N, C-alpha and C positions, 0 to 999 in steps of 0.2 A: 134463777131457773137453771142456769148453766152450772152452777156449783163453784166452789172456791178453787178447785183443782183444774178448772178449764183454762187452757192456754190457746194461743194462736196456732200452735201445732195441731191441736184438735181440729180447728177449722180447715187447715191445709190438708190434713189427712182425709177429713170428710169430703172435701172438694175433689181431691185427687181420686178417691175411691169412686165417687159418682161419675166423674169425667171418664175414667177408665171403663166403667160399666157401660156408660152411654156409647163410648167409642166401639167397644167390642160387640155389644148387643145391636147397636145401630147398623154397623157394617154387616153383621150376620144377617140382620133382617133385610138389608138391601140385596145382599147376595142371594138369599133364598127367594126374595121377591122377583129378582131378575131371572133366576132359574125357572121359577114357576111360570112367569110371563113368556119366556122363551119356549118352554115346553108346550104351553097352551097355544101359542101362535103357530107352532108347527103341527100339532095334533088336534087342536080344536077341543080338547077335553083333558082333564087331569086324571082320568081313569087309566089304570095300568101303568102308572109312572114307575112303580117298582120293577115291573117286568122290563120296561124300557131301560131302566138303570142297570139291571142285570145283563141285558143284551149288550149294552154299551161296554160294560165291564168285560164281557167275554170277547168283544171285538177289539179291546185295547191290546196292543202288542205286549208280549211278555216282558220285553226289556223295559218298557215304560212302567209296568207294574213293579218290576224289580227296582227300578230307579226310585220310585216313590217310597218303597219299603226301606231301601238302604238309606235314603235321605232322612226319613222319619226316625229310623232306629238310631242312626249316627248322631243326628242333632239332639235327640232326647237323651241318648246315652252320654254325650259330651256335656250337656248341661248338668246331668246327674253327677258326673265325675267332678265338674267344676265346683258345684255347691257342696258336695260331700268332702272335698279336699281343699276348701278355700284357704285354710291356714297355710298349707304347704304349696298350693297351686293357685295363686290369686289371679285367675283369668276370667272371672265371671263376666265383666263388661266386655272383654275381648270376644266372648262367645256370641256377642250380637252379630258377629260376622256369619255365624251359622244361620241366623235369621235371614240375612241378606241372601245366602245361598238358597235357602228354602223359598224365599219370595221370588227369586229369579227363575226357579225351576218348576215349582208346584203350583197348581191352581189356587185361586183365592180361598176356597173353603179349607184346603189343607193348611194354608198359611194361618187362617183363623184358629184352626185346631192346634197348630204349633204354638201360637201365641198363648192360648189357654193353657196348654201343657207347661210352657215355661212359667206362666204366672202361678200355676198350681205347685210346680216344683219349688220355686223360690219362696212361696208362702209356707209350704210344709216345712222346709228346712229352717226358715226364719223362726217359725213358731216353736221349733225344737231347739232353739238357740244354736243352730248350726249354720254354716254358710258364711258368706262375706259380710252379711249385715248383722250377724249376731254380736259383733263386737261393739255395736252402738248401744250404750246403756239406756238411753232415753227411749222408752217404748214408742211414744208418739213420733219421734224423729225417725226411729227405725221403720215405723209403718209408712211414713212419708217416703223414705228412700226406697222401700220395697215397692210401693205403688208407682213411684217414678220409674224404677227399673222395668216393671211389668208394662207400664204405659209406653216407655221407649221402645221396648221389643215389639209391642203391638203396632205402634205408629210406623216404625221403620218397615216392618214386614208388610203391613197393609198398604202403606204408601207405595212401596215398590210393586206389590202385586196388582193393586188397582191401576197404577200408572202403566204397568206392562199390559194389562187387559185393555186399557183405553188405547194404548199405542197399537196393539194388535187389531183392535176394532177399526181404528183409523186407517191402518195399513190395508186391511181388507176392503174398506170402502174405497180407498185410493186405487187399489188393484181393480176393483169393479169399474170405477170411473175410467181408469186407464184403458181397460178392455173395451168399454163402450166408446170412448173417444177414438181408439184405434179402429174399431169397426166402422165408425162414422167416417173417419178420414179415408179409410181404404175403400169405402163405398162411393166416394166422390169420383165422378168421371174425369175431372180435371186433375192434372198432376200437381202435387203439393210437396214442397221440399223446404227444409230449414238447413241453411249452410252457414257455418261459422266463419270467423275472420281468416282462418287458415285454409279455407276451401274445403273443409271436411263436411260431409253430409251428415248432419246430426239426426235428421229424421226425413223420411220420405214415404209416400203411400204407394200402393200397387200401381196406380195409374202413371205415376212419374217413372217407375221402372219400365213400364210398357212403352211409354213415349220416348224416353231417353236411352233405354237399353238396360240390360241386366247388370252392366258394370256400374250403373248408378245406384250403389247400395249403401245402406247405413254404415257410417264410420269410414267409408271410402272417401278419397279426395276427388274434388272436381278437377281432374288432371287434364293435361294436354291430350291424353288418349281420347277423351271425350270432346274437349274443346276443338280439336282439329276437325270434328264432324259438324261443327256449327257454322252457319253461313248467314249473311245478310240476304234479304230478298233479291238483291241485285247480283248475288253469287260470290261476293267478296267474303273472305274469312273473318271471323271475329278475332279482334285483338284482345289481349288479356284484360286491359282496362275497360273494354267495351262490354264485357259480360254483365248480364243484368244484376247478378248478386254482388259483383264488385261495385257497381255504381250505386246500388242500394246501401251497401256498407259505407260508402263515401257520403251518404246523406241525400242522394238523388232518389226521387220516387219514380220508378219506371212503370208506366201505364200503357198496356195494350200494344207493346212493341212486337213486331212480327220477326220471326227468325226461321231459318230452314235448318233441318237436321237430317243427316244422312246416316243410315244404319251402318254398322261396322262391316256388314257383308256387302254394302254398296248397292243393294238391290231395291232399296226403298228410300224415298225422300219425303219427310213430313214437314208440314208448315205449322208452326206453333205461335200462338199469341201469348206473350210473357208479361206478367205483372210482378214487380218485386218491391218490397218495402223493408225498412230496417226495423229490427226488434231489439230492444234493450234487455240484456240478461240480468239476473239478480246480482251477479258479481261485477257489474259495470261494463262488461264487454258487450259487443253487438253481434247479432246474427242477421241473416237475410232470409225473409220468408218469400219464396218464389212460387208462383202459380203458373202452370203451363196448360194452355187450352188448345186442343187440337183443332185447327181450322183447315186441315188438308182438304176435306170434302167441300167445305165452304169456298175455299180458294179455287178448287177445281171447277166448282159450279160457277163461280164468279168469272173465271177466265172463259169458260164456255159461253156464258151469257154475253160477255164483252165481244167475243168472236162472232157470236150469232148476231148481235146488234150491228156490228160492222158490216157483216155480209148482207143483212137485211137492208141497212141504210144504202149500201152500194147498189143493191138490186133495185131499190126504189128510186134512187137518184138517176139511174140510167134511163128508165122510161120517162122520168120527169124532164130530163134534159131533152129528150126527143119531143115531148109536148111543147117545151119552150121554143125549141128550134123551129118546129113546124108552125107554131103560133106566130113567131117573128116573120117567117117566110110568107105566111098568109097575110100578115099585116102589111108587108112591103108590097105584095101583089095588089092589095086593096087600094093602097095609096096611088098606084099607077093606073087604076081603072078610071074611066070617065065618071062624071057625077051621075049619081043614080039614087033614087029614094031609099033603096035597100042598104046603101052603104052605112048610113048612120046606125041602124040596129046591129049591123055586122061589126062595126067598130066597138059598139058597146058590149057585144057578146065577147069579143076578143079581149077587151079590157077586164071583164069579169073572169075570163079564163086565165089571163095573166096574173090577176090578183089571187085567184085560188091556187095557182101553181106556186106563187111566191109564198103563200101561207104554208103550203105543204112542204116546201123546201125549208122554211124556217123551223117547222115542226120537226122534220127529220134531223136537221143540224142540232137543234136543241136536245133532241133525244140522244144523239151521239155525245154531245157535250155532257149531259147529265149522267149517262152511263160511264163516261170516262172519269168524271169527278167522283161518282159514287164508288167506283172500284179502284180509284187511284191510290197508289202508295207514294206518299210525299217523299221528295228528295230535297230536304231542306238545305238552304244555303243563306248567306247574308244577302238581304234584299234592301236596296236603297229605295225607300218608299218615295222620297222627294222626287228622284229622277223618274221613277215609274209613273207616279201621278202626273208629272209634267208631260210625259210622253203621251199618256192616255188622253188627258184633257186637250192637248194640242191636236191630236188626231180627231177627236170628237168635234172640236171647233171647226176644223177644216172640212169635215164631212157635212156639217150643218150649212156652212157657207156655200159649198159646192152644190147643195140641194136647194139653194135659194131661200134658206130660212135664216132668221137672225142668229148670230153666233152666241152661244151660251157664255156666261161670265163665271169664271172660276176664281176662288180665293183659297190659298193654302200657304202656309209658312214652311219652315224647315221641319220635316217629319222624321222621327227616330227610325232607325233601321230595324228590320225584323229578321228572325231566323225561320224561314219558310220556303216552300217550293216556289220558285220565281214564276213558273208557267201558271200554276194554280192561283197565285196571288194576283197576277195580271188579269186572269179571267174573272176573279172575284171583283176587283176594282172596276174593270170595264163593264161588268154587268150592272153594278150599282150606279155608276155614272150614266150609263146608257138608259137605265130605267128612269133615273131622275130627269133626264132630258126629255124622254118620250112622254112621261106622264106629267107634262106641264101644259097649261091651257094654251090654246092656239095664239092668243093675243098677248101672251106674257113671255118675256125673255127669260130663259132658264138661268137661275143664279144658284151656284153650288158653293158650299164652304166645306173644305176637308181639313180636319184637325186630328191630331194624335197626341196622346200623352202616355207616359210610362207609369205602370202600376206594378211594382215588384218585378216579376219575371215576365210580365205581359205588356204588350203595347195595345192600348185601346184606341181604335180608329173610329171617327165619326164622319159620316157623309150626310150633310144637311142640304135640303133643297127648298124651293118655293113652289113646288108642284101642286097637284090637286089633292094630295094627301091620301090617307088610308081611311076607309069607312070604319066607323066605330065597331069594336068587337072583332076586327079581323087582323089585329096586329100580330097575332101568333099564327093564324091560319094561312097568311100569305106565303109562309115558307113551306107549305105542303105541296106535294106534286100536283101539277095541273090546276092549281088554285089561281083564279083571276079575281082581283078585287073590284075591277070595273068592267064586267063582261058586256055591258050594254051601252058603254059610253063612246064607242067608236075607236078605242085604242086597240091595236092589234097585238097579239102575243099568244104564247102557248101555255103560260102558267108554270114554266119550268125554270125561269131565270133565277128567281130567289131561292128555289129548291137547290139549284146548283151552288149558289153562294153559301147556303147553310151547310151543304155537304163538304165544301172546301174548308170552311172554318172548322167543322167537326173533325176532319182529317188531321188538322193541326192541333186538336185538343182545346179549341177556343169556343166562344159562344157568340151568337149574333142575335140582336133584338131590333125591333122597329118601334118607333114612338112618333108622336106628333111634334113638329117643329113649332116652338112658341110663336115664331113670326109667320106661320103659315107653311104648309107643305109637310114633308116627312123628314125623319132623321133615322138613319140606320147606323147602328153601333156594333162593332165586332172586335174581337181580341185575337191576337196572334202572339206566338212566343217572341220575346225580345232577343235581338242579336247580342251575342256575348261581346263585351268590350275587349279589344285586343290592346 
């Protein structure tokens, strides 16, 4: 069927011819399909495409049209010269560089037209026994070489053109996403900045420029000119190693740290809450992502509330002291009076009055303590938990014995030190120990066990008792403001003690939970930062 003269070169030539046709026609179809789809997506119809094409041509700058014409004429002319003078000027394959030039400058349809023109030129010259391939005597081999040359020109040109188109499309998408991301970041009310290891501001949004000043600009350094305006809440200046971005680059995660910043004019002081984390760059270096939240108004409101609470508490305690004083004076007068049937009701009324006055005093003092804990800024230092627990338990035992009650029993071993505010930690432990003693049945001696273990950078402290326990379903609610787990059991309280404990632990970045003690009673567990070993 194939004939005696059929050789493997016939198969190669046939295969090369079909592959070249599929390549050029397929790419042409894809390009035309994309152009049609793009036009239809923009205009909703294909009608009037020729008018649109003419209008686009008129809007094209003259220098661009001139460039197209010059490239087309020069490339075609040079290919003609190369094939017509192949014997004296063997540069046919070197002319593929012209295809590279065309592919990098002209649109893909022009590149396809260029490839077709080159294929036509090489075919015409080869059929006329001219050009670089005419010296090949075997016709099938000459055909294979011709088709390989045309295919090489088409592949090089179309690969470069399509790659350029894809790159331009991706760059356009990236630019769109970058604009969207910039708009989103700039719309954030909190300041956001990315600072590299050399202190250079890689990126920042508009809010950070507003909060930190216009000198905090992209590519600027986080210099001393700005750092001199940063202060701790206590008024001390930030040292270089204390800056949030420096600590983040060193591997520390900065969460919710407060700092003060004074404007360069010195007319305004802002309070900022700073969060900083380390970001790994593609080249292996690190940058710090810093978020600045303006809490100036919040802090001003907090200070005003604290001041107001202090004034109110002072104004309430003054008349309450008068009530206590007159009640005691009346009680002394009643004791000096002769026996009378009306004395017993009077003593009972005074006892109720004294009891109500004591409850009001406790409520005011707890409100003051809660306000202080809620708005406190921790001043952490190394705290010896063993010594502090020993002092608190000793005072509680002495107070119980002085009141005529059985002394509570305490068990605790050596406890690891913590890095926390000593005043707040004392209040936290005293509240938990006091609660454990108070909420113990009348005929039971309070037994408390205090333990602590280290877990990474935290110290987990557990206070277990043998008290009356916590009602089911209230293990989380007991930390809410004014919540009392046993309101009708005769135990006095304001419902703020555990809320104060929760706030103190929260200030230190820890957690506190309540659970049932397997041996009966309750178990309170909280975490505090561990002290750094020296």
